[in-house]
LUMFI-227212 format. One record per residue (C-alpha): residue in three letters; x, y, z. Coordinates in pm, whole numbers, padded with zeros to 5 digits. Layout:
// residues N
REC residu     px     py     pz
REC    ALA      X      Y      Z
...
***
This chain:
// residues 537
REC residu     px     py     pz
REC    MET  12098  04885 -00945
REC    GLU  11998  04451 -00967
REC    LYS  12024  04431 -01289
REC    GLU  12312  04702 -01340
REC    GLY  12520  04490 -01173
REC    ILE  12470  04171 -01366
REC    VAL  12505  04327 -01631
REC    LEU  12862  04479 -01550
REC    THR  12945  04094 -01365
REC    ILE  12849  03950 -01716
REC    ASN  13084  04194 -01926
REC    LEU  13363  04138 -01655
REC    LEU  13321  03796 -01739
REC    LYS  13346  03845 -02088
REC    PHE  13664  04058 -02077
REC    MET  13817  03814 -01839
REC    SER  13765  03562 -02083
REC    LYS  13905  03717 -02386
REC    ILE  14250  03769 -02153
REC    GLU  14240  03362 -02076
REC    TYR  14163  03292 -02497
REC    ILE  14433  03572 -02581
REC    SER  14715  03407 -02304
REC    SER  14604  03037 -02407
REC    ALA  14736  03103 -02760
REC    LYS  15058  03155 -02636
REC    LEU  15099  03523 -02730
REC    SER  15394  03797 -02630
REC    LEU  15274  03942 -02352
REC    PRO  15218  04326 -02517
REC    ASP  15055  04088 -02775
REC    THR  14816  03946 -02522
REC    LEU  14716  04274 -02407
REC    PHE  14696  04498 -02772
REC    ASN  14459  04212 -02807
REC    ALA  14207  04244 -02498
REC    LEU  14200  04631 -02579
REC    SER  14208  04613 -02948
REC    GLN  13834  04626 -03169
REC    ASN  13972  04630 -03556
REC    ASP  14326  04495 -03508
REC    PHE  14408  04880 -03360
REC    VAL  14393  05090 -03034
REC    THR  14397  05467 -02938
REC    LYS  14517  05728 -02718
REC    ALA  14183  05730 -02606
REC    ASP  14142  05313 -02535
REC    ILE  14494  05339 -02287
REC    ILE  14428  05621 -02136
REC    ASP  14049  05495 -02046
REC    VAL  14203  05191 -01915
REC    ILE  14442  05384 -01662
REC    THR  14201  05636 -01553
REC    LYS  13885  05357 -01450
REC    ALA  14138  05203 -01310
REC    GLY  14173  05447 -01063
REC    ILE  14584  05523 -01162
REC    ALA  14614  05892 -01208
REC    ARG  14793  06064 -01514
REC    CYS  15046  06214 -01195
REC    ASP  15168  05877 -01075
REC    ASN  15530  05796 -01184
REC    ARG  15421  05414 -01259
REC    VAL  15303  05568 -01541
REC    LYS  15442  05829 -01653
REC    GLU  15659  05685 -01977
REC    ILE  15336  05576 -02129
REC    TYR  15182  05913 -02090
REC    LYS  15485  06067 -02258
REC    ALA  15456  05851 -02545
REC    LEU  15104  05876 -02561
REC    ASP  15170  06284 -02590
REC    ALA  15305  06202 -02929
REC    VAL  15053  06034 -03077
REC    SER  14740  06207 -03172
REC    ASP  14351  06118 -03076
REC    SER  14299  06029 -03421
REC    GLU  14576  05809 -03491
REC    LYS  14535  05388 -03507
REC    ILE  14776  05239 -03293
REC    ASP  14919  04913 -03410
REC    ASN  15018  04630 -03193
REC    LYS  15401  04739 -03287
REC    LYS  15315  05086 -03172
REC    PHE  15149  04933 -02886
REC    GLU  15422  04719 -02717
REC    LYS  15670  05108 -02727
REC    ILE  15420  05249 -02589
REC    ILE  15366  05079 -02252
REC    SER  15721  04876 -02251
REC    LYS  15873  05076 -02003
REC    ASN  15510  05058 -01722
REC    ILE  15415  04681 -01867
REC    SER  15405  04535 -01532
REC    LEU  15129  04761 -01398
REC    PHE  14959  04784 -01732
REC    GLU  14934  04436 -01725
REC    LYS  14751  04459 -01360
REC    ILE  14544  04731 -01513
REC    VAL  14455  04504 -01824
REC    LYS  14365  04223 -01668
REC    LYS  14212  04385 -01350
REC    HIS  14447  04246 -01099
REC    LEU  14484  04567 -00884
REC    ILE  14361  04512 -00536
REC    ILE  14009  04639 -00598
REC    PRO  13993  04564 -00964
REC    ASP  13659  04730 -01032
REC    PHE  13740  05032 -00923
REC    ALA  13473  05278 -01103
REC    GLU  13192  05105 -00918
REC    PHE  13357  05137 -00589
REC    THR  13409  05468 -00708
REC    LYS  12997  05593 -00808
REC    ASN  12936  05373 -00449
REC    ILE  13184  05614 -00245
REC    LYS  13046  05929 -00429
REC    GLU  12697  05823 -00298
REC    LEU  12829  05790  00077
REC    TYR  12973  06120  00044
REC    ASP  12684  06301 -00099
REC    ILE  12464  06175  00188
REC    THR  12697  06266  00441
REC    LYS  12750  06632  00276
REC    SER  12424  06744  00381
REC    ASN  12521  06677  00724
REC    ASP  12562  07084  00895
REC    ALA  12573  06997  01263
REC    GLY  12860  07063  01444
REC    HIS  13107  07377  01464
REC    ASN  13509  07424  01408
REC    ALA  13749  07389  01672
REC    ASP  13757  07742  01872
REC    TYR  14039  07742  02136
REC    ILE  14286  07739  01833
REC    PRO  14158  08076  01648
REC    GLN  14273  08047  01329
REC    LEU  14104  07661  01342
REC    ALA  13774  07869  01377
REC    ARG  13846  08038  01059
REC    VAL  13886  07788  00853
REC    ASP  13519  07810  00632
REC    SER  13342  07492  00791
REC    ASN  13138  07415  00463
REC    LEU  13490  07226  00314
REC    TYR  13464  06892  00234
REC    GLY  13714  06632  00105
REC    VAL  13748  06319  00103
REC    SER  14017  06090 -00111
REC    PHE  14097  05712 -00090
REC    CYS  14404  05554 -00217
REC    SER  14453  05141 -00206
REC    LEU  14719  04920 -00179
REC    ASP  14807  04933 -00591
REC    GLY  14799  05346 -00577
REC    GLN  14450  05353 -00715
REC    LEU  14312  05725 -00654
REC    LEU  13993  05857 -00571
REC    ASN  13924  06193 -00489
REC    ILE  13589  06383 -00382
REC    GLY  13513  06737 -00285
REC    ASP  13794  06990 -00192
REC    TYR  14033  06747 -00181
REC    THR  14284  07008 -00281
REC    GLU  14206  07237  00024
REC    ASP  14512  07186  00266
REC    PHE  14438  07195  00662
REC    CYS  14676  07134  00924
REC    LEU  14725  06756  01081
REC    GLN  14639  06896  01415
REC    SER  14611  06529  01653
REC    THR  14630  06329  01340
REC    CYS  15010  06366  01345
REC    LYS  15017  06176  01640
REC    ALA  14980  05840  01527
REC    ILE  15263  05891  01237
REC    ASN  15492  06045  01540
REC    TYR  15459  05740  01749
REC    CYS  15554  05530  01479
REC    ILE  15831  05786  01444
REC    ALA  15965  05704  01795
REC    LEU  15885  05304  01785
REC    GLU  16174  05304  01398
REC    LEU  16401  05549  01632
REC    ASN  16384  05402  02024
REC    GLY  16195  05020  01976
REC    SER  15892  04968  02189
REC    GLU  16055  04904  02453
REC    LYS  16155  05219  02563
REC    VAL  15892  05378  02414
REC    HIS  15621  05252  02616
REC    GLN  15860  05308  02933
REC    HIS  15713  05674  02876
REC    VAL  15369  05591  02758
REC    GLY  15086  05338  02795
REC    ARG  14895  05151  02616
REC    GLU  14554  05147  02745
REC    PRO  14261  05397  02627
REC    SER  14235  05666  02916
REC    GLY  13873  05740  02918
REC    VAL  13900  06104  02931
REC    LYS  13908  06356  02720
REC    PHE  14212  06413  02490
REC    ASN  14372  06717  02704
REC    GLU  14339  06586  03042
REC    LEU  14591  06642  03327
REC    THR  14582  06303  03402
REC    LEU  14873  05996  03426
REC    ASN  14773  05638  03464
REC    ASP  14920  05428  03802
REC    LYS  15309  05383  03628
REC    ASN  15288  05807  03666
REC    ILE  15357  05764  03224
REC    PRO  15074  05915  02987
REC    HIS  14776  05644  02937
REC    ASN  14919  05591  02499
REC    PRO  15025  05812  02222
REC    MET  14693  05918  02106
REC    ILE  14670  06205  02360
REC    ASN  14789  06540  02413
REC    SER  15027  06410  02707
REC    GLY  15137  06120  02515
REC    ALA  15189  06287  02244
REC    ILE  15436  06541  02386
REC    MET  15597  06235  02529
REC    THR  15669  06059  02164
REC    CYS  15760  06401  02015
REC    SER  16050  06441  02306
REC    LEU  16166  06057  02174
REC    ILE  16211  06214  01838
REC    LYS  16589  06294  01755
REC    PRO  16634  06494  02104
REC    GLU  17020  06545  02026
REC    LEU  16913  06770  01691
REC    ASP  16773  07178  01735
REC    LEU  16476  07284  01631
REC    ALA  16500  07300  01274
REC    ASP  16700  06983  01194
REC    ARG  16360  06802  01380
REC    PHE  16133  06969  01193
REC    ASP  16298  06890  00907
REC    TYR  16350  06508  00969
REC    ILE  15944  06554  01036
REC    THR  15846  06659  00711
REC    ASN  16138  06454  00517
REC    ILE  15918  06136  00676
REC    TRP  15578  06309  00521
REC    TYR  15753  06364  00203
REC    GLU  15767  05955  00169
REC    LEU  15443  05911  00344
REC    VAL  15244  06097  00061
REC    GLY  15446  05947 -00206
REC    GLN  15716  06171 -00261
REC    GLU  15558  06516 -00231
REC    LYS  15613  06812 -00033
REC    VAL  15380  06921  00245
REC    GLY  15313  07263  00376
REC    PHE  15282  07446  00686
REC    ASP  15071  07689  00834
REC    ASN  15272  07912  01003
REC    THR  14987  08141  01208
REC    VAL  14801  07784  01320
REC    TYR  15150  07699  01520
REC    HIS  15175  08056  01649
REC    SER  14806  08056  01767
REC    GLU  14866  07729  01914
REC    LYS  15134  07817  02067
REC    GLY  14970  08135  02228
REC    THR  14691  07947  02356
REC    ALA  14867  07610  02479
REC    ASP  14797  07684  02820
REC    ARG  14695  07330  02909
REC    ASN  14931  07178  02704
REC    PHE  15235  07342  02895
REC    ALA  15033  07227  03223
REC    LEU  15055  06887  03094
REC    ALA  15416  06853  03045
REC    TYR  15471  07038  03418
REC    PHE  15296  06784  03540
REC    MET  15486  06534  03347
REC    LYS  15806  06625  03466
REC    GLU  15684  06654  03837
REC    MET  15622  06306  03810
REC    ASN  15992  06235  03645
REC    SER  15769  06069  03315
REC    PHE  16038  06219  03050
REC    PRO  16333  06086  02992
REC    ASP  16628  06234  03110
REC    LYS  16740  06597  02990
REC    THR  16435  06619  02817
REC    ASP  16402  07033  02735
REC    ILE  16023  07033  02800
REC    TYR  16036  07372  02601
REC    LYS  16204  07229  02279
REC    THR  15961  06943  02303
REC    LEU  15642  07180  02281
REC    ASP  15795  07350  02034
REC    PHE  15827  07044  01836
REC    TYR  15487  06932  01888
REC    PHE  15346  07238  01769
REC    GLN  15563  07222  01486
REC    CYS  15419  06847  01400
REC    CYS  15053  07021  01467
REC    SER  15069  07264  01200
REC    VAL  15226  07052  00925
REC    GLN  14967  07070  00594
REC    VAL  14842  06813  00316
REC    ASN  14573  06803  00124
REC    SER  14334  06494  00165
REC    LYS  14494  06361 -00180
REC    GLN  14808  06370  00041
REC    PHE  14652  06263  00361
REC    ALA  14502  05927  00201
REC    THR  14835  05828  00039
REC    ALA  14959  05876  00372
REC    VAL  14727  05656  00558
REC    ALA  14736  05427  00229
REC    THR  15088  05352  00344
REC    LEU  15016  05234  00693
REC    ALA  14752  04991  00539
REC    ASN  15015  04868  00289
REC    GLY  15215  04741  00607
REC    GLY  15483  05050  00616
REC    VAL  15549  05046  00207
REC    CYS  15389  05360 -00027
REC    PRO  15192  05229 -00273
REC    LYS  15307  05554 -00488
REC    THR  15661  05471 -00470
REC    GLY  15705  05135 -00341
REC    VAL  15974  05282 -00098
REC    ARG  15929  05135  00273
REC    VAL  15863  05430  00545
REC    PHE  15779  05218  00833
REC    SER  15890  04817  00955
REC    PRO  15547  04607  00952
REC    ASP  15604  04570  01337
REC    THR  15570  04910  01344
REC    VAL  15269  04987  01204
REC    LYS  15131  04671  01379
REC    ASN  15155  04836  01724
REC    CYS  15058  05183  01569
REC    LEU  14715  04994  01447
REC    SER  14654  04872  01764
REC    MET  14653  05239  01920
REC    MET  14458  05354  01651
REC    TYR  14183  05112  01710
REC    SER  14183  05150  02058
REC    CYS  14274  05491  02126
REC    GLY  14240  05684  01803
REC    MET  13917  05901  01812
REC    TYR  13964  06071  02173
REC    ASN  13698  05939  02440
REC    PHE  13439  05833  02150
REC    SER  13708  05510  02066
REC    GLY  13522  05271  02218
REC    GLU  13197  05349  02046
REC    TYR  13388  05403  01702
REC    SER  13577  05077  01772
REC    PHE  13265  04882  01858
REC    THR  13047  05048  01499
REC    VAL  13354  05097  01279
REC    GLY  13530  04837  01381
REC    LEU  13870  05009  01210
REC    PRO  14178  05192  01321
REC    ALA  14154  05540  01304
REC    LYS  14272  05913  01397
REC    SER  14111  06216  01427
REC    GLY  14213  06562  01448
REC    VAL  14036  06948  01575
REC    SER  14132  07072  01208
REC    GLY  13862  06829  01110
REC    ALA  14114  06555  00959
REC    LEU  14051  06174  01012
REC    MET  14286  05908  00896
REC    LEU  14053  05619  00804
REC    VAL  14261  05245  00764
REC    ILE  14155  04976  00581
REC    PRO  14433  04707  00644
REC    ASP  14555  04496  00377
REC    LEU  14315  04743  00097
REC    GLY  14383  05096  00133
REC    GLY  14310  05418  00325
REC    PHE  14104  05713  00332
REC    GLY  14178  06108  00409
REC    ILE  13868  06315  00508
REC    PHE  13871  06647  00625
REC    SER  13581  06847  00725
REC    PRO  13612  07122  00987
REC    ARG  13274  07120  01181
REC    LEU  13343  06892  01471
REC    ASP  13151  06730  01743
REC    LYS  13062  06753  02106
REC    ILE  13414  06551  02168
REC    GLY  13632  06708  01890
REC    ASN  13588  06427  01591
REC    THR  13479  06551  01284
REC    VAL  13055  06509  01239
REC    ARG  13048  06436  00844
REC    GLY  13366  06188  00885
REC    VAL  13249  06023  01209
REC    GLU  12908  05969  00966
REC    PHE  13089  05834  00672
REC    SER  13317  05609  00865
REC    LYS  12924  05442  00944
REC    LYS  12776  05410  00646
REC    LEU  13069  05308  00511
REC    VAL  13094  04961  00722
REC    GLU  12731  04955  00662
REC    LYS  12762  04920  00245
REC    PHE  13107  04744  00256
REC    SER  13254  04453  00468
REC    PHE  13525  04639  00589
REC    HIS  13444  04589  01000
REC    ASN  13716  04422  01134
REC    TYR  13437  04107  01236
REC    ASP  13265  04118  00915
REC    GLY  13451  03809  00810
REC    LEU  13322  03614  01089
REC    VAL  13113  03309  00955
REC    GLY  12777  03348  00937
REC    SER  12822  03716  00925
REC    ASN  12606  03985  00676
REC    ASN  12707  03849  00367
REC    GLU  12500  04092  00179
REC    LYS  12797  04369  00206
REC    ILE  12996  04447 -00080
REC    ASN  13382  04299 -00083
REC    PRO  13508  04521 -00335
REC    ARG  13899  04360 -00230
REC    LYS  14083  04094 -00462
REC    SER  14133  03776 -00241
REC    ARG  14429  03844 -00011
REC    ALA  14516  03408 -00103
REC    GLU  14500  03584 -00458
REC    SER  14707  03886 -00442
REC    ASP  14977  03663 -00226
REC    VAL  15048  03440 -00521
REC    ASP  14977  03667 -00796
REC    LEU  15322  03929 -00595
REC    THR  15562  03587 -00692
REC    PHE  15450  03610 -01075
REC    MET  15430  03985 -01060
REC    MET  15798  03959 -00965
REC    ILE  15892  03680 -01211
REC    SER  15692  03882 -01487
REC    ALA  15889  04237 -01375
REC    ALA  16186  04029 -01426
REC    SER  16132  03906 -01793
REC    HIS  16041  04235 -01836
REC    GLY  16349  04379 -01707
REC    ASP  16140  04609 -01476
REC    VAL  16343  04734 -01176
REC    ASP  16128  04973 -01044
REC    GLU  15849  04710 -01032
REC    ILE  16100  04470 -00871
REC    ARG  16198  04704 -00653
REC    ARG  15816  04783 -00510
REC    LEU  15803  04419 -00461
REC    ILE  16058  04332 -00277
REC    ALA  15948  04643 -00085
REC    LEU  15681  04418  00030
REC    GLY  15833  04098  00091
REC    VAL  15856  03917 -00217
REC    ASP  16096  03630 -00219
REC    VAL  16363  03721 -00413
REC    ASN  16435  03306 -00451
REC    ARG  16090  03212 -00514
REC    GLY  15990  03036 -00828
REC    ASP  15689  02966 -01040
REC    TYR  15565  02576 -01121
REC    ASP  15890  02534 -01301
REC    LEU  16121  02650 -01007
REC    ARG  16192  02868 -01232
REC    THR  16337  03188 -01004
REC    PRO  16293  03620 -01155
REC    LEU  16671  03556 -01213
REC    HIS  16610  03250 -01443
REC    LEU  16411  03515 -01649
REC    ALA  16626  03854 -01586
REC    SER  16903  03626 -01763
REC    ALA  16714  03473 -02051
REC    GLU  16587  03767 -02142
REC    GLY  16940  03980 -02107
REC    HIS  16794  04256 -01853
REC    LEU  17131  04346 -01706
REC    ASP  16998  04604 -01438
REC    ALA  16729  04374 -01352
REC    VAL  17004  04108 -01288
REC    VAL  17201  04353 -01093
REC    LEU  16965  04439 -00841
REC    LEU  16820  04078 -00787
REC    LEU  17172  03996 -00693
REC    ASP  17197  04283 -00486
REC    LYS  16894  04153 -00311
REC    GLY  17028  03879 -00228
REC    ALA  16921  03672 -00512
REC    SER  17100  03298 -00573
REC    ILE  17271  03210 -00812
REC    GLU  17329  02869 -00749
REC    VAL  16935  02821 -00710
REC    LYS  16776  02549 -01029
REC    ASP  16471  02486 -01197
REC    ARG  16296  02159 -01254
REC    TRP  16549  02125 -01561
REC    ASN  16804  02159 -01312
REC    GLN  16926  02517 -01532
REC    THR  17062  02788 -01331
REC    PRO  17020  03098 -01434
REC    LEU  17368  03129 -01571
REC    ASP  17262  02811 -01816
REC    ASP  16994  03050 -01900
REC    ALA  17258  03327 -01995
REC    LYS  17433  03095 -02163
REC    SER  17143  02973 -02360
REC    ASN  17011  03274 -02472
REC    GLN  17394  03412 -02545
REC    ARG  17336  03704 -02314
REC    LYS  17714  03735 -02335
REC    ASP  17764  04056 -02023
REC    ILE  17560  03891 -01797
REC    ILE  17776  03578 -01832
REC    GLU  18059  03763 -01768
REC    LEU  17905  03925 -01476
REC    PHE  17833  03584 -01304
REC    LYS  18158  03460 -01438
REC    SER  18305  03742 -01231
REC    LEU  18113  03659 -00917
REC    ASN  18257  03310 -00933
REC    ASN  18565  03413 -00937
REC    SER  18515  03640 -00666
REC    ASN  18359  03375 -00444
REC    LYS  18634  03121 -00504
REC    LYS  18911  03407 -00421
REC    LYS  18742  03463 -00092
REC    LEU  18707  03086 -00036
REC    ALA  19057  03061 -00105
REC    SER  19175  03330  00150
***
């Protein structure tokens, strides 16, 4: 194993040296990427697909759809020259550059995949535990099912086992519903009705804290309370549409399902949840005018939403990414909302096993009695795990074991980075500092190529549109110089300044004039005239 690792490192260094040599020759970006992949002045369809696949970017990813669309018209045996290569990658060049230069958050995704598959194979043999039986429909699910999926901040996907098998969210919906309640009401109002402390008791215990509110949003009473704070003015159908639309964005703009039989099964065996709701009503815990029947019905619907582990991992990665979906670049939740949610998941997400889990695993997580487990690795990605066999507390047996073995192998525990900690663990990350620097240059590169999708994604991640490179040239400078009107319009709409100057005292308008970009010159002139009129009035 050690010898194989050395060989992989040497090969990677050779590849990166080739990239650096080619870049230093002042070639265009497409030519640089072509030369990095080519062997005899040409590449093949298989070469392009192979580099994308090994990086963990799926064919169904919208960010590479134009590349695959162009490749569909190419035969397997065709020798692709640099001109045709440029046409094939031009629409998705920003992501393709990151793939080829190994600038994704996990540079060696093939090695990462190999290690995760080993952990999956080890934990698959664990047949302890049994399905939840207090909800009849869950008891009938095949207990041998086991799916593990991972999605990184760059949308790199890994799927193993029964990852296409649909399962109900159950209690994992509590984390997302808490996020939604925070977005709609703000933290202060939400926490007037639900606490922030671990309860230390079972998830459905008939108990409240000393303020007569639920201990936290990750147990049943707290989850019922957060449901009461989500669009109570709407009827049930519209409230459910609202929830599923958010899940649609979380999973990368894919439809999620609904298990009607589980919904009715759960509703028909909900005596304890009704008791919790009446107890909270007696203690005046709910917001004014709360209809507890509609609130409970809404809660049962949320628990019965269906996803597969592949979709689930994308939703978890959205939390790991500060609320921005890695596959679409759409901001679903604010960073503050995600920070609060991850804090709750870390301390309360695994029922009355939460303290032990945070000690041994050290990551935010939320489990559900369907066998679902969402495992967040902040600033890296997320795992979506499904295995119906539960331990006596209600957590997925295989999921918990997988989590423990994961942090034994990788430096993912929250405190693995402390000075003097175990340096023998694998760290697959690209460094955070390097990634932050990269983001600015990615924005500048995307602007120079007119890649508006990439510009939108980077803006969603919080990249400053007015931050320049070492020559103080901003994205607007590059988009103006290259004549990318759509990119210029988008940057201006997002707050880019037309007055900013580079180190040669040139504005974006000066660049447009130097390169005779008439449409952009006219746009800047119209903006200047509009500003003058505003000042005059």
